[in-house]
N, CA, C and O of each residue as an XYZ file, in Angstrom:
800
protein
N      35.355     50.048     44.620
C      34.040     50.585     45.032
C      33.059     49.481     45.471
O      32.963     48.437     44.825
N      32.406     49.699     46.468
C      31.507     48.729     46.925
C      30.048     49.044     46.424
O      29.622     50.198     46.403
N      29.366     48.046     46.054
C      27.988     48.217     45.586
C      27.050     48.440     46.959
O      26.958     47.622     47.874
N      26.419     49.657     46.893
C      25.440     49.795     48.033
C      24.007     50.037     47.443
O      23.639     51.101     46.945
N      23.324     49.013     47.556
C      22.023     48.979     46.958
C      20.989     48.569     48.007
O      21.369     48.127     49.091
N      19.785     48.693     47.736
C      18.743     48.135     48.575
C      18.643     46.702     48.637
O      19.140     46.083     47.697
N      18.096     46.060     49.563
C      17.908     44.501     49.638
C      17.353     44.083     48.400
O      17.890     43.151     47.800
N      16.308     44.671     47.920
C      15.707     44.291     46.639
C      16.598     44.300     45.459
O      16.484     43.477     44.550
N      17.553     45.308     45.483
C      18.462     45.246     44.362
C      19.462     44.093     44.480
O      19.796     43.451     43.484
N      19.978     43.810     45.805
C      20.751     42.711     46.089
C      20.052     41.363     45.657
O      20.690     40.433     45.162
N      18.781     41.331     45.868
C      18.047     40.011     45.561
C      17.962     39.831     44.089
O      18.172     38.742     43.555
N      17.641     40.945     43.421
C      17.668     40.901     41.797
C      19.056     40.386     41.285
O      19.141     39.485     40.451
N      20.219     41.066     41.880
C      21.551     40.659     41.282
C      21.814     39.139     41.606
O      22.435     38.444     40.801
N      21.357     38.653     42.741
C      21.587     37.230     43.015
C      20.858     36.381     42.078
O      21.358     35.368     41.588
N      19.574     36.830     41.806
C      18.750     35.958     40.912
C      19.408     35.921     39.530
O      19.458     34.877     38.879
N      19.898     37.049     39.108
C      20.394     37.183     37.766
C      21.795     36.163     37.699
O      22.094     35.483     36.717
N      22.459     36.221     38.800
C      23.713     35.418     38.820
C      23.271     33.815     38.804
O      23.945     32.943     38.257
N      22.128     33.603     39.441
C      21.716     32.134     39.438
C      21.294     31.651     38.069
O      21.518     30.500     37.693
N      20.640     32.614     37.291
C      20.136     32.293     35.996
C      21.324     32.039     35.169
O      21.413     31.008     34.504
N      22.298     32.998     35.186
C      23.506     32.806     34.322
C      24.191     31.514     34.588
O      24.575     30.837     33.635
N      24.375     31.114     35.843
C      25.018     29.967     36.285
C      24.291     28.736     35.714
O      24.881     27.839     35.113
N      22.936     28.760     35.950
C      22.128     27.571     35.193
C      22.162     27.467     33.840
O      22.145     26.343     33.338
N      22.214     28.583     33.061
C      22.339     28.621     31.506
C      23.654     27.990     31.086
O      23.780     27.164     30.182
N      24.689     28.516     31.911
C      26.160     27.895     31.508
C      26.221     26.430     31.702
O      26.765     25.702     30.871
N      25.635     25.954     32.858
C      25.688     24.522     33.245
C      24.911     23.736     32.249
O      25.394     22.681     31.837
N      23.693     24.169     31.802
C      22.826     23.456     30.975
C      23.500     23.479     29.527
O      23.368     22.459     28.850
N      24.174     24.501     29.022
C      24.772     24.604     27.649
C      25.960     23.663     27.816
O      26.186     22.900     26.876
N      26.735     23.618     28.869
C      27.806     22.756     28.869
C      27.414     21.208     28.843
O      28.086     20.365     28.250
N      26.335     20.955     29.502
C      25.783     19.537     29.525
C      25.320     19.131     28.142
O      25.599     18.010     27.718
N      24.578     20.053     27.370
C      24.028     19.787     26.133
C      25.206     19.576     25.137
O      25.161     18.731     24.243
N      26.270     20.410     25.357
C      27.433     20.181     24.405
C      28.108     18.718     24.535
O      28.591     18.093     23.591
N      28.054     18.310     25.814
C      28.698     17.039     26.149
C      27.913     15.894     25.839
O      28.475     14.804     25.730
N      26.636     16.008     25.678
C      25.678     14.867     25.510
C      25.817     14.463     24.054
O      25.629     15.252     23.128
N      26.188     13.078     23.891
C      26.092     12.414     22.552
C      25.300     11.276     22.567
O      25.563     10.309     23.283
N      24.237     11.337     21.735
C      23.250     10.169     21.604
C      23.934      8.860     21.265
O      24.706      8.780     20.309
N      23.661      7.877     22.021
C      24.261      6.510     21.853
C      23.192      5.598     21.354
O      23.576      4.592     20.757
N      21.945      5.785     21.500
C      20.923      4.781     21.163
C      20.581      5.124     19.638
O      20.497      6.259     19.170
N      20.401      3.931     18.965
C      19.872      3.893     17.502
C      18.504      4.202     17.454
O      17.760      3.571     18.206
N      17.982      5.151     16.626
C      16.588      5.384     16.345
C      15.867      4.365     15.539
O      16.149      4.218     14.350
N      14.979      3.674     16.105
C      14.437      2.571     15.283
C      13.505      3.104     14.329
O      12.866      4.130     14.559
N      13.401      2.414     13.218
C      12.551      2.627     11.949
C      11.041      2.249     12.404
O      10.779      1.184     12.964
N      10.191      3.125     12.137
C       8.835      2.827     12.423
C       8.236      1.869     11.389
O       8.233      2.232     10.213
N       7.771      0.780     11.695
C       7.053     -0.242     10.817
C       5.554     -0.351     11.091
O       5.157     -0.817     12.159
N       4.753      0.054     10.184
C       3.294     -0.136     10.222
C       2.946     -1.527     10.497
O       3.653     -2.424     10.037
N       1.880     -1.794     11.235
C       1.454     -3.134     11.411
C       0.714     -3.772     10.165
O      -0.043     -3.149      9.420
N       1.027     -5.021     10.059
C       0.483     -5.835      8.901
C      -0.867     -6.250      9.406
O      -0.937     -7.046     10.341
N      -2.079     -5.694      8.770
C      -3.327     -5.978      9.119
C      -4.059     -6.803      7.964
O      -5.043     -7.500      8.209
N      -3.555     -6.685      6.791
C      -4.182     -7.410      5.652
C      -5.458     -6.670      5.095
O      -6.210     -7.207      4.281
N      -5.648     -5.403      5.590
C      -6.804     -4.776      5.174
C      -6.846     -4.456      3.753
O      -5.782     -4.270      3.163
N      -8.016     -4.365      3.108
C      -8.128     -3.935      1.628
C      -7.632     -5.154      0.664
O      -7.586     -6.342      0.984
N      -7.304     -4.637     -0.477
C      -6.860     -5.505     -1.587
C      -5.605     -5.116     -2.245
O      -5.223     -3.959     -2.072
N      -4.942     -5.870     -2.937
C      -3.612     -5.431     -3.493
C      -3.864     -4.562     -4.774
O      -3.049     -3.688     -5.066
N      -4.920     -4.773     -5.507
C      -5.095     -4.150     -6.835
C      -5.242     -2.709     -6.695
O      -6.045     -2.274     -5.869
N      -4.476     -1.843     -7.494
C      -4.456     -0.486     -7.571
C      -3.220      0.111     -7.884
O      -2.319     -0.577     -8.362
N      -3.060      1.434     -7.647
C      -1.801      2.080     -8.162
C      -1.332      2.851     -6.831
O      -2.146      3.374     -6.070
N      -0.067      2.869     -6.642
C       0.662      3.414     -5.400
C       1.775      4.323     -5.835
O       2.252      4.220     -6.965
N       2.197      5.199     -4.977
C       3.362      6.026     -5.133
C       4.172      6.127     -3.866
O       3.652      6.065     -2.752
N       5.473      6.287     -4.077
C       6.443      6.561     -2.951
C       7.542      7.485     -3.578
O       8.014      7.360     -4.708
N       7.859      8.415     -2.665
C       8.915      9.380     -3.045
C       9.650      9.840     -1.906
O       9.061      9.913     -0.828
N      10.927     10.179     -2.002
C      11.823     10.635     -1.081
C      12.676     11.638     -1.782
O      12.421     11.923     -2.952
N      13.754     12.238     -1.097
C      14.603     13.228     -1.747
C      15.461     12.644     -2.824
O      15.950     13.379     -3.681
N      15.677     11.270     -2.816
C      16.586     10.680     -3.867
C      15.830     10.044     -5.107
O      16.363      9.894     -6.206
N      14.623      9.715     -4.824
C      13.880      9.074     -6.030
C      12.430      8.973     -5.801
O      11.973      9.176     -4.676
N      11.605      8.642     -6.898
C      10.320      8.326     -6.662
C       9.883      7.064     -7.440
O      10.422      6.786     -8.511
N       8.921      6.312     -6.909
C       8.523      5.052     -7.498
C       6.919      4.981     -7.842
O       6.109      5.257     -6.957
N       6.572      4.675     -8.903
C       5.112      4.357     -9.169
C       5.027      2.808     -9.222
O       5.850      2.100     -9.803
N       3.977      2.380     -8.573
C       3.776      0.871     -8.351
C       2.429      0.513     -8.714
O       1.473      1.076     -8.181
N       2.289     -0.381     -9.582
C       0.999     -0.940    -10.026
C       0.830     -2.347     -9.586
O       1.727     -3.151     -9.839
N      -0.280     -2.732     -8.926
C      -0.544     -4.027     -8.423
C      -1.848     -4.657     -8.970
O      -2.886     -4.002     -9.063
N      -1.750     -5.940     -9.323
C      -3.052     -6.667     -9.744
C      -2.835     -8.125     -9.241
O      -1.782     -8.524     -8.743
N      -3.895     -8.829     -9.422
C      -4.088    -10.155     -8.950
C      -4.372    -11.040    -10.087
O      -5.280    -10.812    -10.886
N      -3.543    -12.105    -10.153
C      -3.821    -13.117    -11.366
C      -3.655    -14.492    -10.719
O      -2.638    -14.842    -10.120
N      -4.817    -15.286    -10.905
C      -4.896    -16.586    -10.266
C      -4.699    -16.721     -8.771
O      -4.203    -17.724     -8.257
N      -5.146    -15.573     -8.045
C      -4.877    -15.586     -6.610
C      -3.665    -15.088     -6.181
O      -3.452    -15.078     -4.969
N      -2.817    -14.666     -6.955
C      -1.452    -14.184     -6.722
C      -1.245    -12.736     -7.128
O      -1.665    -12.340     -8.215
N      -0.586    -11.909     -6.255
C      -0.343    -10.545     -6.765
C       0.797    -10.404     -7.624
O       1.846    -11.017     -7.425
N       0.622     -9.648     -8.529
C       1.731     -9.229     -9.520
C       1.987     -7.693     -9.366
O       1.063     -6.923     -9.106
N       3.321     -7.265     -9.544
C       3.507     -5.891     -9.521
C       4.401     -5.403    -10.697
O       5.175     -6.180    -11.257
N       4.284     -4.181    -11.036
C       5.030     -3.512    -12.019
C       5.294     -2.268    -11.508
O       4.390     -1.622    -10.977
N       6.591     -1.776    -11.611
C       6.940     -0.544    -10.960
C       7.884      0.287    -12.011
O       8.538     -0.248    -12.906
N       7.836      1.661    -11.748
C       8.725      2.520    -12.505
C       9.448      3.353    -11.465
O       8.900      3.931    -10.526
N      10.774      3.345    -11.750
C      11.733      4.170    -10.791
C      12.281      5.300    -11.492
O      12.707      5.206    -12.643
N      12.281      6.371    -10.825
C      12.924      7.594    -11.456
C      13.894      8.256    -10.397
O      13.436      8.761     -9.372
N      15.254      8.238    -10.676
C      16.172      8.933     -9.749
C      15.935     10.409     -9.737
O      15.534     10.947    -10.769
N      16.142     11.084     -8.692
C      16.109     12.540     -8.548
C      17.493     13.096     -8.462
O      17.680     14.313     -8.446
N      18.475     12.218     -8.405
C      19.814     12.557     -8.242
C      20.613     12.317     -9.548
O      21.710     12.859     -9.687
N      20.139     11.593    -10.418
C      20.828     11.229    -11.610
C      19.866     10.871    -12.890
O      18.731     10.463    -12.645
N      20.248     10.998    -14.095
C      19.462     10.726    -15.143
C      19.247      9.155    -15.371
O      19.672      8.549    -16.354
N      18.502      8.570    -14.288
C      18.315      7.124    -14.323
C      16.896      6.823    -14.126
O      16.313      7.323    -13.164
N      16.305      6.081    -14.915
C      14.876      5.698    -14.799
C      14.574      4.372    -15.593
O      15.168      4.144    -16.647
N      13.695      3.547    -15.104
C      13.309      2.343    -15.785
C      11.883      1.991    -15.375
O      11.336      2.429    -14.363
N      11.349      1.181    -16.232
C      10.024      0.492    -15.904
C       9.992     -0.921    -16.000
O      10.455     -1.381    -17.044
N       9.573     -1.688    -15.194
C       9.499     -3.122    -15.355
C       8.314     -3.595    -16.012
O       7.361     -2.829    -16.155
N       8.267     -4.938    -16.483
C       7.036     -5.498    -17.039
C       6.161     -6.124    -15.739
O       6.457     -5.813    -14.585
N       5.177     -6.937    -16.020
C       4.353     -7.442    -14.992
C       5.115     -8.656    -14.301
O       4.626     -9.248    -13.340
N       6.280     -8.967    -14.826
C       7.165    -10.103    -14.210
C       8.094     -9.318    -13.233
O       8.927     -9.917    -12.552
N       7.939     -8.003    -13.178
C       8.849     -7.204    -12.247
C      10.396     -7.271    -12.719
O      11.294     -7.440    -11.894
N      10.618     -7.143    -13.959
C      11.899     -7.257    -14.545
C      12.079     -6.247    -15.605
O      11.169     -5.989    -16.393
N      13.255     -5.658    -15.644
C      13.537     -4.515    -16.586
C      14.982     -4.567    -17.058
O      15.883     -4.909    -16.292
N      15.186     -4.244    -18.253
C      16.501     -4.004    -18.851
C      16.470     -2.528    -19.436
O      15.617     -2.146    -20.238
N      17.455     -1.778    -18.960
C      17.533     -0.317    -19.414
C      18.936     -0.001    -19.678
O      19.854     -0.800    -19.489
N      19.080      1.253    -20.145
C      20.449      1.886    -20.344
C      20.764      3.003    -19.533
O      19.945      3.894    -19.309
N      21.958      2.992    -19.068
C      22.510      4.176    -18.262
C      23.913      4.674    -18.894
O      24.925      3.974    -18.903
N      23.841      5.813    -19.354
C      25.087      6.230    -20.016
C      25.665      5.290    -21.154
O      26.866      5.175    -21.399
N      24.724      4.688    -21.759
C      24.977      3.747    -22.963
C      25.329      2.396    -22.492
O      25.711      1.590    -23.340
N      25.250      2.025    -21.213
C      25.492      0.666    -20.775
C      24.250      0.058    -20.258
O      23.444      0.674    -19.562
N      24.114     -1.289    -20.659
C      22.904     -2.038    -20.143
C      22.911     -2.152    -18.599
O      23.941     -2.406    -17.975
N      21.747     -1.959    -18.037
C      21.536     -2.261    -16.623
C      20.341     -3.268    -16.297
O      19.444     -3.347    -17.136
N      20.277     -3.915    -15.331
C      19.190     -4.852    -15.175
C      18.624     -4.764    -13.733
O      19.329     -4.520    -12.753
N      17.300     -4.982    -13.692
C      16.541     -4.903    -12.374
C      15.648     -6.136    -12.394
O      15.064     -6.332    -13.460
N      15.449     -6.956    -11.456
C      14.491     -7.990    -11.329
C      14.212     -8.532     -9.962
O      15.079     -8.715     -9.107
N      12.897     -8.782     -9.818
C      12.390     -9.294     -8.493
C      12.161    -10.743     -8.641
O      11.585    -11.176     -9.639
N      12.585    -11.521     -7.689
C      12.304    -12.963     -7.623
C      11.395    -13.186     -6.258
O      11.772    -12.802     -5.151
N      10.116    -13.877     -6.508
C       9.250    -14.189     -5.403
C       9.587    -15.423     -4.623
O       9.838    -16.470     -5.220
N       9.603    -15.354     -3.411
C       9.702    -16.551     -2.533
C       8.315    -17.176     -2.183
O       8.102    -18.386     -2.102
N       7.417    -16.198     -1.990
C       6.037    -16.620     -1.749
C       5.134    -15.317     -1.988
O       5.631    -14.196     -1.880
N       3.954    -15.487     -2.277
C       2.813    -14.334     -2.426
C       1.594    -14.936     -2.443
O       1.347    -15.970     -3.063
N       0.707    -14.222     -1.677
C      -0.679    -14.653     -1.603
C      -1.588    -13.284     -1.349
O      -1.095    -12.166     -1.500
N      -2.860    -13.475     -0.977
C      -3.762    -12.323     -0.844
C      -3.286    -11.338      0.101
O      -3.632    -10.169     -0.068
N      -2.454    -11.684      1.186
C      -2.098    -10.854      2.287
C      -0.637    -10.411      2.294
O      -0.351     -9.315      2.776
N       0.340    -11.245      1.759
C       1.748    -11.003      1.908
C       2.538    -11.455      0.802
O       2.273    -12.501      0.210
N       3.598    -10.633      0.465
C       4.647    -11.068     -0.459
C       6.081    -11.148      0.252
O       6.474    -10.308      1.061
N       6.765    -12.204     -0.134
C       8.186    -12.351      0.265
C       8.947    -12.425     -0.957
O       8.703    -13.305     -1.782
N       9.884    -11.537     -1.140
C      10.594    -11.495     -2.354
C      12.061    -10.946     -2.148
O      12.464    -10.518     -1.067
N      12.834    -11.007     -3.330
C      14.215    -10.435     -3.354
C      14.480     -9.758     -4.695
O      13.933    -10.183     -5.713
N      15.267     -8.765     -4.716
C      15.497     -8.163     -5.942
C      17.155     -8.228     -6.291
O      17.968     -8.432     -5.390
N      17.493     -8.064     -7.463
C      18.883     -7.978     -7.936
C      18.963     -6.835     -8.916
O      18.343     -6.886     -9.978
N      19.687     -5.843     -8.595
C      19.758     -4.594     -9.355
C      21.233     -4.418     -9.699
O      22.061     -4.284     -8.797
N      21.590     -4.417    -11.036
C      23.013     -4.315    -11.495
C      23.137     -3.424    -12.555
O      22.383     -3.369    -13.526
N      24.291     -2.598    -12.301
C      24.639     -1.453    -13.157
C      26.226     -1.512    -13.401
O      26.964     -1.264    -12.448
N      26.718     -1.805    -14.538
C      28.208     -1.987    -14.689
C      28.688     -1.121    -15.890
O      28.048     -0.980    -16.932
N      29.870     -0.571    -15.617
C      30.538      0.157    -16.653
C      31.930     -0.487    -16.832
O      32.263     -1.527    -16.264
N      32.735      0.241    -17.693
C      34.082     -0.425    -17.865
C      34.976     -0.338    -16.679
O      35.661     -1.316    -16.379
N      35.017      0.667    -16.042
C      35.825      0.980    -14.791
C      35.159      1.219    -13.500
O      35.768      1.637    -12.515
N      33.720      0.908    -13.516
C      32.954      1.095    -12.220
C      31.675      0.321    -12.279
O      31.345     -0.271    -13.306
N      30.973      0.319    -11.223
C      29.678     -0.372    -11.297
C      29.070     -0.389     -9.867
O      29.698     -0.003     -8.882
N      27.829     -0.856     -9.832
C      27.186     -1.045     -8.622
C      26.179     -2.201     -8.641
O      25.588     -2.500     -9.679
N      25.988     -2.849     -7.479
C      25.074     -3.972     -7.478
C      24.320     -3.933     -6.155
O      24.952     -3.780     -5.110
N      23.015     -4.062     -6.157
C      22.152     -4.072     -4.976
C      21.334     -5.297     -4.893
O      20.558     -5.575     -5.808
N      21.469     -6.096     -3.780
C      20.716     -7.299     -3.533
C      19.963     -7.150     -2.269
O      20.584     -7.063     -1.210
N      18.683     -7.113     -2.301
C      17.872     -6.944     -1.269
C      16.803     -7.952     -1.089
O      16.309     -8.515     -2.066
N      16.426     -8.200      0.130
C      15.343     -9.158      0.362
C      14.333     -8.272      1.272
O      14.736     -7.440      2.084
N      12.913     -8.573      1.017
C      11.952     -7.548      1.612
C      10.641     -8.390      1.655
O      10.494     -9.402      0.969
N       9.747     -7.928      2.466
C       8.413     -8.312      2.716
C       7.440     -7.091      2.141
O       7.784     -5.924      2.327
N       6.292     -7.388      1.481
C       5.366     -6.445      1.083
C       3.984     -6.761      1.815
O       3.488     -7.880      1.681
N       3.372     -5.799      2.576
C       2.067     -6.027      3.086
C       1.306     -4.815      3.200
O       1.812     -3.713      2.988
N      -0.024     -5.002      3.563
C      -0.868     -3.807      3.699
C      -1.189     -3.496      5.196
O      -1.606     -4.403      5.917
N      -1.014     -2.294      5.655
C      -1.271     -1.864      6.969
C      -2.708     -1.467      7.133
O      -3.504     -1.693      6.221
N      -3.106     -0.847      8.323
C      -4.535     -0.579      8.621
C      -5.177      0.317      7.537
O      -4.583      1.264      7.021
N      -6.431     -0.058      7.236
C      -7.177      0.672      6.245
C      -7.039      0.223      4.912
O      -7.951      0.422      4.109
N      -5.862     -0.438      4.543
C      -5.735     -0.854      3.299
C      -5.389      0.176      2.280
O      -5.385     -0.131      1.088
N      -5.102      1.369      2.675
C      -4.937      2.641      1.735
C      -3.423      2.874      1.710
O      -2.981      3.993      1.448
N      -2.592      1.796      1.988
C      -1.215      2.074      1.833
C      -0.561      0.584      1.584
O      -1.273     -0.416      1.679
N       0.615      0.508      1.311
C       1.340     -0.715      1.093
C       2.794     -0.551      1.533
O       3.436      0.412      1.113
N       3.318     -1.407      2.321
C       4.550     -1.338      2.948
C       5.651     -2.319      2.401
O       5.469     -3.536      2.388
N       6.833     -1.707      1.939
C       7.997     -2.528      1.623
C       8.795     -2.497      2.923
O       9.220     -1.437      3.383
N       9.000     -3.744      3.536
C       9.928     -3.798      4.639
C      11.056     -4.604      4.309
O      10.927     -5.805      4.071
N      12.191     -3.996      4.280
C      13.412     -4.595      3.741
C      14.057     -5.389      5.003
O      14.010     -4.884      6.124
N      14.557     -6.435      4.816
C      15.148     -7.421      5.815
C      16.740     -7.242      5.790
O      17.470     -7.193      6.780
N      17.117     -7.157      4.458
C      18.547     -7.197      4.141
C      18.804     -6.334      2.929
O      18.189     -6.547      1.884
N      19.777     -5.277      3.048
C      20.112     -4.545      1.816
C      21.661     -4.590      1.727
O      22.340     -4.001      2.568
N      22.255     -5.334      0.644
C      23.605     -5.448      0.453
C      24.042     -4.676     -0.753
O      23.455     -4.857     -1.820
N      24.936     -3.909     -0.666
C      25.414     -3.002     -1.785
C      26.932     -3.336     -2.139
O      27.763     -3.607     -1.272
N      27.163     -3.296     -3.300
C      28.629     -3.407     -3.872
C      28.884     -2.454     -4.926
O      28.256     -2.375     -5.981
N      29.993     -1.635     -4.506
C      30.313     -0.468     -5.387
C      31.782     -0.788     -5.787
O      32.723     -0.978     -5.016
N      31.792     -0.812     -7.228
C      33.217     -1.139     -7.813
C      33.776      0.161     -8.455
O      33.097      0.883     -9.185
N      35.094      0.402     -8.116
C      35.809      1.532     -8.572
C      36.979      1.141     -9.423
O      37.061     -0.040     -9.760
N      37.862      1.964     -9.796
C      38.920      1.604    -10.596
C      39.873      0.656    -10.062
O      40.435     -0.172    -10.780
N      40.096      0.775     -8.630
C      41.125      0.067     -7.971
C      40.478     -0.944     -6.869
O      41.178     -1.873     -6.467
N      39.278     -0.794     -6.420
C      38.771     -1.410     -5.357
C      37.316     -1.634     -5.490
O      36.598     -0.919     -6.189
N      36.841     -2.787     -4.702
C      35.427     -3.067     -4.528
C      34.952     -2.841     -3.188
O      35.566     -3.426     -2.295
N      33.932     -2.074     -2.855
C      33.503     -1.946     -1.665
C      32.174     -2.528     -1.328
O      31.163     -2.216     -1.956
N      32.174     -3.389     -0.321
C      30.847     -4.040      0.051
C      30.306     -3.635      1.430
O      31.083     -3.593      2.383
N      29.071     -3.352      1.567
C      28.497     -2.876      2.810
C      26.973     -3.159      2.846
O      26.394     -3.370      1.781
N      26.320     -3.172      3.981
C      24.979     -3.338      4.251
C      24.373     -2.080      4.820
O      24.990     -1.332      5.578
N      23.112     -1.880      4.410
C      22.425     -0.548      5.024
C      21.650     -1.108      6.227
O      20.761     -1.954      6.138
N      22.090     -0.537      7.363
C      21.560     -0.850      8.605
C      21.162      0.276      9.460
O      22.037      1.108      9.701
N      20.014      0.442      9.951
C      18.813     -0.572      9.900
C      18.348     -0.542      8.296
O      18.470      0.455      7.585
N      17.869     -1.644      7.918
C      17.186     -1.648      6.586
C      16.002     -0.838      6.523
O      15.267     -0.730      7.505
N      15.731     -0.167      5.254
C      14.675      0.818      5.295
C      13.254      0.190      5.252
O      13.024     -1.003      5.054
N      12.349      1.150      5.462
C      11.029      0.718      5.300
C      10.210      1.762      4.513
O      10.033      2.904      4.936
N       9.723      1.305      3.349
C       9.000      2.378      2.554
C       7.565      2.069      2.618
O       7.126      0.932      2.447
N       6.771      3.198      2.893
C       5.278      3.131      2.853
C       4.735      3.865      1.748
O       4.814      5.093      1.729
N       4.154      3.170      0.765
C       3.564      3.610     -0.578
C       2.004      4.050     -0.154
O       1.313      3.414      0.642
N       1.643      5.126     -0.768
C       0.253      5.573     -0.733
C      -0.573      5.047     -1.875
O      -0.167      5.132     -3.034
N      -1.716      4.509     -1.562
C      -2.602      4.027     -2.705
C      -3.318      5.262     -3.155
O      -3.951      5.969     -2.371
N      -3.200      5.516     -4.496
C      -3.736      6.704     -5.081
C      -4.993      6.404     -6.042
O      -5.691      7.314     -6.491
N      -5.203      5.103     -6.303
C      -6.275      4.810     -7.106
C      -6.423      3.228     -7.046
O      -5.506      2.451     -6.781
N      -7.751      2.881     -7.340
C      -8.133      1.338     -7.374
C      -7.771      0.809     -8.768
O      -7.673     -0.397     -8.994
N      -7.584      1.717     -9.651
C      -7.317      1.425    -11.076
C      -5.863      0.924    -11.297
O      -4.969      1.365    -10.576
N      -5.613      0.059    -12.227
C      -4.141     -0.146    -12.570
C      -3.676      0.351    -13.913
O      -2.650     -0.035    -14.472
N      -4.450      1.166    -14.341
C      -4.130      1.798    -15.701
C      -3.667      3.289    -15.608
O      -3.492      4.017    -16.585
N      -3.503      3.617    -14.391
C      -3.093      5.045    -14.171
C      -1.694      5.319    -14.929
O      -0.774      4.502    -14.878
N      -1.615      6.477    -15.603
C      -0.396      6.878    -16.325
C       0.600      7.393    -15.356
O       0.189      7.965    -14.346
N       2.008      7.232    -15.588
C       3.020      7.776    -14.775
C       2.713      9.313    -14.653
O       2.749      9.883    -13.563
N       2.414      9.943    -15.811
C       2.272     11.435    -15.829
C       1.166     11.868    -14.941
O       1.161     13.026    -14.522
N       0.172     10.981    -14.601
C      -1.035     11.265    -13.689
C      -0.714     11.099    -12.256
O      -1.452     11.610    -11.413
N       0.322     10.428    -11.922
C       0.723     10.142    -10.430
C       0.901     11.360     -9.619
O       1.495     12.303    -10.141
N       0.445     11.470     -8.360
C       0.480     12.653     -7.664
C       1.666     12.680     -6.679
O       1.479     12.578     -5.466
N       2.929     12.825     -7.240
C       4.085     12.844     -6.404
C       4.193     14.220     -5.764
O       5.121     14.472     -4.996
């Protein structure tokens, strides 16, 4: 049976066929496209605005951190509290940024070592170690801390994050790449804000 329609009907049919062809070609191209470029991590600019002293917070889907900063003899000091949102793990450091705590009855340690620190920037590394009889994990990270525009935030820019995971029969070592960038929000100029008061 032949289609006998008006010229307008033929034009509409041709337009529909063109749309279907375009849709199929676009869908096929989208299905074959695989992104090959790495998405860069946004790093706020180090402006040195504001002052260190105050209370800061950072949270993501895995954990939250409260950070207290003060200045002594011209050098910044920090104390932090970490709370995992994936496991019953939490600790709080002293003003030397060191902590010993227990996880499932076993001692764990966290400590920051400073390479340099002044009114504008901190260069540091941390060693975080949790060990059990048949498993364990170690995190060694180096990072910079600085204040971006406005001084109402604080940035941890990690340069290297090395992880070691020990199981019953093997030890896995790997680095996180690209290293993360954490931007803390300054929530108070005071350094005596309680954990329970922090606006996560």
